[in-house]
Every structure is written in C-alpha cells, then in structure tokens.
C-alpha positions, 0 to 999 in steps of 0.5 A, spaced: 368 231 489 369 233 482 366 227 479 360 228 484 359 235 481 359 232 474 353 227 477 350 233 479 350 237 473 347 231 469 342 230 474 340 237 473 340 236 466 335 230 466 331 233 471 329 239 467 328 236 461 321 233 463 316 239 463 313 241 470 306 239 472 300 244 469 298 246 476 305 248 478 308 255 478 313 257 473 320 256 476 326 259 472 331 254 470 338 255 470 344 250 468 350 251 473 357 249 472 361 246 478 365 252 478 359 257 479 357 252 485 364 253 488 364 260 487 357 261 491 360 257 496 366 261 497 362 267 497 358 264 503 352 264 499 346 260 502 346 254 497 342 248 498 343 241 495 338 237 493 340 230 491 334 227 487 338 220 486 335 213 489 336 212 497 342 207 496 346 212 491 345 217 496 347 213 502 353 211 498 356 218 497 353 225 497 355 232 498 356 233 505 349 237 508 345 235 502 338 233 503 335 227 500 329 228 496 328 222 491 326 225 484 319 221 484 317 225 491 320 232 488 313 235 486 310 234 493 316 235 497 319 242 493 314 246 498 318 244 504 325 247 501 327 254 503 325 259 497 331 263 500 337 259 498 340 257 491 337 250 490 342 245 486 339 239 484 343 233 482 
C-alpha cells in the first residue's frame, strides 16, 4: 500500500505542474504526504481518492473506493466531484 501512496504523490506532483485552463477557477493546491492522508483517514475525515491513471493501470491496482477519472478527462469531470470532501489525486 505504501507503494501505491508513493505513486499517488508522484501523480499529484505531475498533475499540478501543468497550468489550469484560463476559464477554470483557481484551486488551492497542496502536496500531501502519505502520513497526512493516513491521518485524515484515521480521523474519519471525508476523503475522496481520484485515480487519474489510464484505465488498465486502475483496473490492475487502485486504492479501495477510489474513483477513476483519467487525467485527460479531469477538467470536464471535476464538476461531478464532491466539493465537501478532501480530494487526493494520484
């Protein structure tokens, strides 16, 4: 599971390197460690995991309960994601 969280952190880093489209509202970005995510889960905070990898990788292995939203579809599907939960993209 530690390897999966490490992949999560790498994906988040890669995702936030690219600028947001001009018509999207500014989103506060934060890099979060595996320990911080684990602490949120232990505290029963609402966390939604979004797996942005290709479908074959998602099908092979993903965090239990994660939603699959490929990176290429993320801008148009982000509106369907709860704004109340803490989002972790990997």
